[in-house]
C-alpha positions in Angstrom: 2.9 -7.9 -14.8 6.2 -8.8 -16.2 4.5 -11.1 -18.8 6.7 -14.1 -17.9 3.7 -16.4 -17.6 5.6 -19.7 -17.8 7.9 -18.8 -14.9 4.9 -17.5 -12.9 2.9 -20.7 -13.5 5.8 -22.8 -12.3 6.3 -20.7 -9.2 2.6 -20.8 -8.3 2.4 -24.5 -8.8 5.5 -25.0 -6.6 4.0 -22.8 -4.0 0.9 -25.0 -4.0 3.1 -28.1 -3.6 4.6 -26.6 -0.5 1.2 -25.3 0.8 -1.9 -26.6 -0.9 -4.0 -24.1 1.0 -2.2 -21.1 -0.4 -5.1 -19.0 -1.6 -3.2 -16.3 -3.5 -1.4 -18.9 -5.6 -4.7 -20.6 -6.4 -6.3 -17.3 -7.4 -3.3 -16.4 -9.6 -3.3 -19.7 -11.4 -7.0 -19.2 -12.2 -6.4 -15.7 -13.5 -3.3 -16.8 -15.5 -5.2 -18.2 -18.5 -7.1 -15.0 -19.0 -4.0 -12.9 -18.6 -2.1 -15.0 -21.2 -4.9 -14.3 -23.7 -5.6 -10.6 -23.0 -2.3 -9.3 -21.4 -2.1 -7.2 -18.3 -5.5 -6.1 -17.1 -6.2 -2.4 -17.8 -6.7 -1.5 -14.2 -3.1 -2.6 -13.4 -0.1 -0.5 -14.0 3.5 -0.4 -12.8 4.1 2.4 -10.5 7.5 3.8 -9.6 6.8 6.9 -7.4 10.4 7.8 -6.8 11.7 7.4 -10.4 11.4 11.1 -11.3 11.4 12.5 -7.8 14.1 14.7 -6.3 14.5 12.6 -3.2 18.1 11.8 -2.3 18.3 8.1 -1.6 21.0 6.4 0.4 21.9 3.6 2.7 23.6 3.7 6.1 25.3 0.7 7.7 25.6 0.5 11.4 28.4 -1.5 13.1 27.1 -3.4 16.0 29.7 -4.3 18.7 
């Protein structure tokens, strides 16, 4: 989705070196050549549901003793 195909290919190949049975990496490598030729599939889109929302976001740290 970020169109960094070379880096994605290296990462998926490395994942398969670590775990040759890693199905998702195998599937992504197969799909990579089509994605390189055609771009991001039309049914995929980046979704950022909170970008324009009015939710207040924050973080709280708890001190454990």
